[in-house]
C-alpha angles and dihedrals in degrees: 000000000000090000093054093047094051090047094051089049093054094049091051095052093044093053098043098043098082090048093054093046091047090048092050094046094051099040101040118015097044094050095044110096119224117268115264129165112247111229114215113219107252116228112238090216093057091046092056092047090053092050091050093049091051091051092049093055111112110251116210111239114204135239094046114224115212125188095201108135099226141066118270117243134162092241123019100184099041101049132074111219092198091059112087119206121237095214147356132238093210129026113272093231089078104087117200088219091067129258113304094355100113132047090222126085116238113225099188099273106025143029100215128207117267094216129024111258124235100243096191089057090045092052091046091053091047092052090049090056093046093050122186119352118270120254123237091255093052093046091051092049093051092045092051090049100049109021097080120100093240093062112132093209097073134132122193114220111202137174092307088067119200100000127190095249091051089071088062092048090052091052091050093052090048090062091076104015134056094215139020127219112224120194115200125203138165131014097351090066091072088077108026092165087065091051093051091048095053093042091055096040099047099037099037093228132114130244108234100172132037125176113166099291100353118094134179115208116201120208099209136253097269097041112142117192092204091060095046118142120265109253112187110212126233109236095207141001113269121232110260112248126241114266129188118284114282101209117044125209091238119028118234112270095017138089125239093257092050092049091049091051093051092050090052092048090050094049093049095047123088116262115264089219139339118243126210132210113272091358133147111267099179095129100038095095094053092046091052092048089050092050091052090059088068106019131048095206127040129190125206120198108222099177112164091005096105134234096267094050092044090055091049090051091050091052093049092048090048092059100034105044090021109234141134122253107219102170145021114184135143093001091305126123117207115201127192121206093224136245097277094048092049091051091051092049090052092049091051091050095046101040097030092226130102094225115030091188090072091059129085112284108260121230126249093269094051092046092052090048093052093044090052091046094050090048091052094048091050090054 
């Protein structure tokens, strides 16, 4: 029975298949027109508008010519122009501004000015943009508007300090806001005066509020966003060059045994203070200076700060205190007050006067006694 049913089914489909194909071919495929894209008639008016808009688009002309009256660097506040590097980690011919994009030649650390700028004219133009000084009411109004932490016009300043691209960020905020809130963290907070100086000099604005690490930078009364200075952007961060070694094996003015003794004394002493990563170090310099009035060696605990930031902190303290870094070990910085500071402290302790030159000139016997006493205390 099953065999008969399957045979009947096969015969039915084999006889009706040509009819079905013929029916589909005649009723569907013959009446269906071939595919062809329908072209919409383009309006001549819209075509002219598009051409005008394309012609009005600003076309970048390279190399870019900037009239800013200073040399271009990656960081302005965290580099010392007087210190020459001893080597480079990348060839100086690779400019971070891009090949052929700037009319200044990159030397590895700086893109210098081609011609010396007239600083009197620059200062006159800056004063013209700033206009008349703000009154106390105007300053208080701007401070109340921009000093809060939820301000949308904020720029974070990190361990790079005042960088080149930050100038362009400030100019972009000044398009829609009269002032910019700048929050400083990390190594640059050791010297906030230096940060304020470079912000005002490079941007042309004026700082109207300063509270520890919070700054408000005002653009000026006569600031025009359409006449803003041309700031060519750095396309990448250049590799830092190689500078001379920070910590020497033997400190200047000491022998190897004396340097070793000072290092051991610093490691065994309690830390003056503990520094955190990306913290606010505004009071570190004053505390180190006060500690050197009593101690000859000071230790700073830099746990979780990182090696690069710790070395930056040591360099800053060397110039600001001043002092001599003699050891960096186990996230600890050992600072020595220096030979001159040690001699002045000994003179104060012996003679009981901050300035022995103002006292009566001692006789030969007294001079010999004090010299022997100083020599014995050094030993």
